[in-house]
Structure formats: structure tokens, C-alpha cells
C-alpha positions as CSV (number, residue, x, y, z in Angstrom):
1,M,108.1,67.2,107.0
2,K,109.8,63.9,106.6
3,R,107.6,61.1,105.3
4,S,107.5,57.5,106.6
5,Y,106.8,54.6,104.4
6,H,105.6,51.1,105.2
7,T,108.3,48.4,104.8
8,D,106.1,46.6,102.3
9,L,106.6,49.5,99.8
10,A,110.3,49.3,100.1
11,I,110.2,45.5,99.5
12,Q,107.9,45.9,96.6
13,F,110.3,48.4,95.1
14,Q,113.3,46.1,95.5
15,L,111.3,43.2,93.9
16,G,110.2,45.4,91.0
17,L,106.5,45.1,92.0
18,L,105.8,48.7,93.2
19,D,102.9,50.3,91.4
20,S,104.1,53.0,89.0
21,E,101.7,55.7,90.5
22,I,103.2,55.1,94.0
23,Y,106.7,55.0,92.6
24,K,106.3,58.5,91.0
25,K,105.4,60.0,94.4
26,I,108.5,58.7,96.3
27,P,111.6,60.9,96.4
28,K,114.6,59.6,94.5
29,S,116.7,59.8,97.7
30,T,114.3,57.4,99.4
31,L,114.3,55.0,96.4
32,H,118.1,55.1,96.6
33,V,118.1,54.1,100.3
34,W,115.6,51.3,99.5
35,K,117.8,50.0,96.7
36,K,120.7,49.6,99.1
37,K,118.7,48.2,102.0
38,D,119.2,44.5,102.9
39,F,115.8,43.0,103.7
40,S,117.2,39.5,104.1
41,K,118.0,40.5,107.7
42,F,114.3,40.6,108.5
43,I,113.1,37.6,110.4
44,G,111.1,35.4,108.1
45,S,112.1,37.1,104.8
46,D,113.6,33.8,103.5
47,I,110.1,32.2,103.8
48,L,108.1,35.1,102.5
49,F,110.2,36.1,99.5
50,S,111.4,32.9,97.9
51,D,112.4,33.2,94.2
52,E,109.5,30.9,93.3
53,K,106.9,33.0,95.1
54,I,108.3,36.2,93.6
55,E,108.1,34.7,90.1
56,I,104.5,33.7,90.6
57,I,103.6,37.2,91.8
58,R,105.3,38.8,88.8
59,T,103.6,36.4,86.4
60,F,100.1,37.2,87.8
61,L,100.8,40.9,87.8
62,S,101.9,40.9,84.2
63,N,99.1,38.8,82.8
64,Q,95.6,40.3,83.0
65,T,93.8,37.0,82.7
66,L,95.7,35.5,85.5
67,L,95.2,38.6,87.6
68,K,91.5,38.5,87.1
69,A,91.5,34.8,88.0
70,A,93.4,35.4,91.2
71,K,91.0,38.2,92.1
72,G,88.0,36.0,91.4
73,L,89.4,33.1,93.4
74,F,90.2,35.4,96.3
75,Y,86.7,36.7,96.2
76,I,85.3,33.2,96.4
77,Y,87.8,32.3,99.1
78,S,87.1,35.3,101.4
79,T,83.3,34.9,101.0
80,W,83.6,31.2,101.8
81,I,85.6,31.9,104.9
82,S,83.1,34.5,106.2
83,I,80.1,32.3,105.6
84,T,81.6,29.2,107.2
85,A,83.4,30.7,110.1
86,N,80.9,29.5,112.8
87,I,79.1,26.6,111.1
88,R,79.0,23.2,112.8
89,G,78.5,20.1,110.7
90,M,80.5,21.5,107.8
91,K,81.0,18.2,105.9
92,T,77.3,17.5,105.9
93,L,76.6,21.0,104.7
94,L,79.1,20.6,101.9
95,R,77.6,17.3,100.8
96,K,74.1,18.7,100.7
97,N,75.1,21.8,98.7
98,R,77.7,20.2,96.4
99,E,75.8,21.0,93.2
100,A,75.2,24.7,94.1
101,I,78.9,25.1,95.1
102,T,80.1,23.6,91.9
103,K,77.8,25.8,89.8
104,T,78.9,28.9,91.6
105,I,82.6,28.1,91.0
106,D,81.9,27.3,87.3
107,L,80.1,30.6,86.9
108,A,82.9,32.6,88.6
109,L,85.5,30.9,86.3
110,Q,83.4,31.6,83.2
111,I,83.2,35.3,84.2
112,I,86.9,35.5,84.9
113,F,88.0,33.9,81.6
114,Q,85.3,35.3,79.3
115,G,84.8,38.7,81.0
């Protein structure tokens, strides 16, 4: 049975960002096709895959401290979005809770860089 792969995997392969465990499971013939494929024809690829963004991604993936920091910041961000999604009077709420917010961010950063 022929397997189908998400386009993201092929793009990750071309950029050298594909996880090694996934890489091992993909047939060499498929990898060869992906190597030759021109993803620049996809609409929006010029915006999504700029050289600067790719370099930032590679730097984060190769540095464990930066990767931990990115995961921690993503956790804070996603929690923040879910909490504040339907709140009215956001500026007032932020002002009233400034100290708690600052302490939480400081604690998260301490965990990231010392953990």
C-alpha cells in the first residue's frame, strides 16, 4: 500500500529539519522525490520560509537552552491566550495583576534557564 505524507514533512526534509526517527521510516525513493521537488511554487512559501526564519529555527533546534526557552514561552503564550480569550476590560485587569504576571514570567524563565 502506497503511503501519503504531509507536505510539511517534505519541506522539513528539504530544510534539514526533519526528525531523525521520522527520517528513518521514509523510503529512500520518497526522499529522492522530496529532494527534487520545488516548494517555491507553493503560494506563500516565500513568506513562510525566508532564510532568516529558517536560520532561527535551526538555531533553536540545535541549542537545548534556546529550545527549552521557546517551549516555555510558548506555554506561557498559549495559556495566556486561553485565559484572556473572552475577557472584557483587559487593560484594567493587566494593571491590577502586574506584579503576579511579572513574578510568573520570572519564575518560568528561571526554570527554563536553570532547569
